[in-house]
N, C-alpha and C positions, 0 to 999 in steps of 0.2 A: 504494500500500500504506500502510495506516494506521501510525502510530507504534507502537501496541501490537503489531501483527503483526510489525513489524521487531524489536522487543524479544524477542518469543517465538522468532523464528528464530535470533536471536543466542544466546539461552539454550540452544537445541537444539544449535547448533554447539559451544558451550563444553562442554556435557554430553558430546558425542561425543569431544572431545579429552581430557577428563578420563578417560573410560572407556578410551581407547587407552593413556594413561599408566599406568593401573593394571594393565595386563597384565604378568604375570611372564614374564621371559625363559625359554625352554626350554633345558635342558641337552643338548648334543650329545655323546653318548658317543664317546670316541676309539676308533680301531681297536686291536685287540689286537696286541701285538708279535709278530713272526714267530718269535721264539726261545723261545716258551713251553715247548715240549717239552724243549729243552736245559736250561732252568733247573729244570724238574721233575726231570730225571734227576740234577741236582746235589744235590737234596734239598729243593726247595721245592715247595709246592703252590700252585695257582692259586685265587683267590677272585674271584668276579664280583659286583658290586653295581650300583646305579643309576648310578654315576659312572664305571664302567670296570672294570679288573681290577687286582688287587694280588697280589703273591706273599706267601706266609705260611709260617712255620716255627713249630712248637710243640714245646716240651720240657717234660716233667713230671718233677718231683723229689719223691721221698718225703720226709716230714718229717725223716727221719734222714739225709738227704743231707749229706755233709761237704764244706765248702768252706774250705780252710785249717784253722784251729784250731776252727772252729765248725760245729755241725750247724744246719741251717736252722730246726729247731723251737725253737731257743733264742730266736727272735724272740718267741714267745708268752710266754716267761718275762720278756723285756724289757718287753713291754706290761704284764704283770702287775705288775712292779716300779713302773712309772709310775703305775698305778692305785692303788697303795698309798701313794703320796706325799701329803703334805698341803701342797705348795707348787706354784707355777707354774713351768713351763719350756716354752719354745717347741717343744722337741723331743719332748715327751710325746705318746704315742699311746694312745688308748683302744681297747678291744675292740669298740666300737661303730662304729669307722671302717672304711671300705673303703680299704685301702692298696694303692697301685701303685708299685713301684719302676721308675723311668722313665729312659731314656737314648736319645739319638738319634745318628745319624751324618748328616753333611751334606756337600754338595758344595763347601763353602767355609766360611770363618769369619764372613763378613759380606757385606752387599750385597743388593740387590733380587733379583739372579739366583741367589742361593744357595737351594738346595732341600734339604729333608730327604729322604734316600733310604732311611733305615731308622729305624723306631720300635720300640723294645724295651720291653715292659711285663711285669713279674713280679707276679702276683697270687696269691691263695690261694683254693682251693676247699675242699670239706669234708675231703678226704683228702690233698691234695698242694699243693705250690707249682707254679704253671703259668707258663711263660714264653711269651709270644706276640711274635713278631717279624714286622713288616710291612715289606715291601720294595717300593719304588717300581718299578713295571714299566717305565716310561719317563716322561720329564717330562710328557707329555700326560695321564697317568693320576694326576696328583697328587691331585685331588679324591677319587678312589677310595681312595687311601692314607689320607688324612686322615679320611675317613668311617669306614673300617674299623677305625681305632684305637679308636673309640667314646669318645674323650676329650671328646666333646660331651655325654656323659651326666653327670648331676648326682651329686655326693656323694663324689667321690674325694679321698683325701689322697695327694699326689704326693711321693715321696721321690726325690731326685736328687743329683747331684754337679755343682755349678755350673749346674743346670737353671733356677734362679730368675733367673739373670743371662743365660744363653745359650739353652738348649734351649727353654724355654717361650716367651720372647719371639720366638724364631725360628718356633715353631709358630704363634703368634698372627699373625705377619706373613704366613706362607703362607696361613693361614686367611682373611685379609682378601681374598685374590685370588679366593676362591670363596664369599664370604659371601652372595651372592644365591642360592646353591643348597644349601649345607651347613647343617645345624642350627647354631644359635649355640654357639660354644665357651664352655663354662662356666669360671668362675674358681675353681679348686680351692684348698684349703689346701695350702701347699707347705712341705716340710722340705728344706733344702739342706745336705747333709752336708759340702760344701766349707767352708761358714762355720763349722761346729762343729769341723772338723779344724784350721782356722786358729786358732780360739780355744783348743783343747785342747793343740795341739802348737807353739804360738808359742815361738820361741827354743829349740826342741828338735829338730824336724824341719826340715832346711834347705829342703826342698821338700815341699809337700803334694799333689803329683801322686798320683792314685789308685794307680797301680802302685807308687809308693814306699811309700805307706801300707799297701798289701797286704803287701809284703815285710817291713816292719819291725814292723807292728802286728797284722796279721791272719793271718800264717803262710801266705800264699799266694804262690807264685812262678810266673809264667806261663812256659810252654815253647812255643816256636815261635809266639809272638804276632807279629802285624804291627804296625809303628809306626802310631799313629793318623793321622799326616799322609798315609799312603799310601791310606787308606780311600776318599777321593773319586776318586783315580786308578784304583783297582781297580774301583770301581763304573762309572765312565765307560767303562772298557775292556770290562766285562761287557756293557753296553748296546750298545757298538759291535760287539763280536765275537760276541755271543750266547752266550758261554761263561761260566758262573757258578761254575766250580770255585774260582777264587781268591776270588770274592765270598763264598763260604762261610767263608773265614778271617776276613772282616770281621764276619760274624754271630757267629763264635766269640769274637772280640774284644769285641763288644757284650754277649754272654752273660756273659763273665767280669766285665765292668764292672758289670752289674746284680746278679750274685750277690755281688759285693764290696760293693755298696751295702747289701744285707741284712746281711751279717756286720759291716760297719762300724757299722751302726745298733746291732747287738747289743753290739759292743765299746764304743762310745761310751756307751751306757746303763750298762754295767758300770762304766766309769770315773766316770760322773757320780753313780751311786747307791750303789755297794757301799762298805762301810766298810773292807774290807781293801784297802790301797793296793797296786796291781799295776804301777805305772809309776814313773818317777822324780819327784823333788820338783818340777821345773819344770812337769811336766804337771799336777800337783794344785794348784800355785800358780795356774796359768792357770784351772783349774776354779773355784777359790775366788774369783778376780777376776771370772770370768763371773757367778757367782751374785750377787756384790756389784753388778755392773752391772745385773742383773735386779731389784735391790732385795730379793733373798732373803737378808737379812742373817744370819739364824740358820743357814741352810745354808752360807753362805760361811764363817762363823766356825767351824763344825764341821769343814769341810774343811781350813781353814788351821791349826787346832789339831792336826789329825791329822798334818799335815806337820811341824809343830814338835816333835811328840812322837816321830815315827818317823825323822826325819833330823837330822843334826848341823847346827849353826848355820851353817856355811859353805854347805850346800846349801839351808837353809831361811831364809836372810836376807831374801829378798823376801817370804816368807810372814809373817815377823814385821812387815815394813813394812805390808802390807795389814791384818794382824790388829790392829795398833796403832790404826788408824782405827776398826775395829769396837769395840775396847775403849773408846776415847774416847767413841764414841756411846752406849755402854752405861754411861758414867760410871765405868768401871773405870780411874781415872786412873793409879794406881800401876802396874797391869799394862800400860797403854798406854805409859807412860814406859819401862818395862823393855823392851818390844818394840821401840820406836824405837831405844833404845840398842844392842840386839843387831843391829838391821838396818843401822846406819850404817857398819859395818865391811865390809859385803858389797855393798850396793846401789850403783848408778851415781851419778854426780855430781849429776844433776838430781834424783833421788829423795832423795839425801843432803841437798840443800839444803832440800827439803820436810820432811825429818825434823828438821833443825835448827830450822826454823820452828815445827813442831808442838811440839817440846820446849820452845822458848822460850815459846810460848803456854801450855802446860800448867803450867810452873813459875811463870809470871807470874800467870795467872788462877785456876788451880785449887789449886796448892800454896802460892802466895804466897811462894815462895822466889826473891826477886829476884836474888840472887847467881847462882844456877844459870841463871835466865832470861837474865841478862846474859852469862854464859859461852857459852850456845848462840847468842845473838844475834851475838856477836863471831865465833864460828866460822862462822856463816852468812854474815856480811859478808866474811870472809877468803876463803871458798870462792867467793862471788859475784864478787869482784874478779878472781879467776883464771879464772873460768868462760869456756868457749868455746862453750857451747850457747845463749847469747843473743847477739843482735846488739847494737851499741853503744846504740841507742835503748832496747831492752828492758832492757839492763843498767842504764842510767841510771835508768829508772823503778823497777826493782827496788831499787836502792841507796837511792833516796829513801824507799821504803816501809820498808826495813830500818833506815834512819837514824832515822825517826820512832819505830820500836819501841825502838831503842837509847836515844834521848833520854828517852823515857817511862820506861823501866825504870831508867835511871840516876837519874832524878828520884825514883822510888819507892824505890830502894835507898838514896839519900841521905837521904830522910826517915826510913827505917827506922833507919839508923845514928844520925841526929840524935835520934831518940826514945830509943835505948839510952843515949846520952850523958846 
């Protein structure tokens, strides 16, 4: 056989191997669980797709439906408020977005073997809010559950409570096990209300667990609710026994979670945007600080000024502290000094040290009052020497910096007195 013929045969063999590798694996649908009729009697319906079966429950709510202190239709007012703002905020939603309030229940908190057994999604149609809950029929039908959620479709804005850190990463992990068969999971815009709750109620709510926020801020108290940690146990028992009566309590728990996401979004928007203060000073100080962190200085100043106008100095001391920085940036030096002076009697030691530093700087560089600058520098050094919030190395570096300021101001002050003489 000639060399050319051998080459041709080798190419044909390689071509055949390449063709074999390009073949897509076929999906083998799992068998249906034997307890379908029992779960249907409990209140679930069965849905079949190309990947198996999934149980489904749907609940529809009129726009006037009341959950705690809020009607669900107030969500549209919240969206309208955001559309009327002229500043940026990561929690703003527009009427152009397709919003889904999202929560899951899982068989555990972490690990490769942890599966999602319940996906809850609350959306909006033309006349109602619609909750769809998808329940894993059994572990073998996981691909059917994931596909039926339709979270692979493009263009959703997902609102959750710790979903950005837990629920969605868990969904992504489970999706990877079926990536050869399922449509690609899209990356949605996410709004995680746990993060906003931590920002808004820092130092006010001891815990920001959703049930706690419901009771104290949303006017909703659950009755006959199951503890969340029992959910995976109840699901496992339902699969093993074929009885879904107790499982329906898990779906009720998930339903309350999702309805509270909606009302929490309404409530948070009200706090962030309404001019009439409806919570305590700490809440609005946190909001003002949040706007400042977002570089929305004008909005931050507006909120902090409202706190100082409507609460006494004892309650608004921290507001004066943050407001002083805003005023300094705006070159309102006298107002900044006054705000720092009001704050130092209320704020903690670490912030007080920062206030003394700022007052020393303002009097030295802007007011040219070296005597006052010296006074606040000495106060800062005295506080620093007694401070317990720095380790020894940090304290040493801080004292070196403060001592340089002290010597510089003394020199300036001395020159001033020498000039007067």
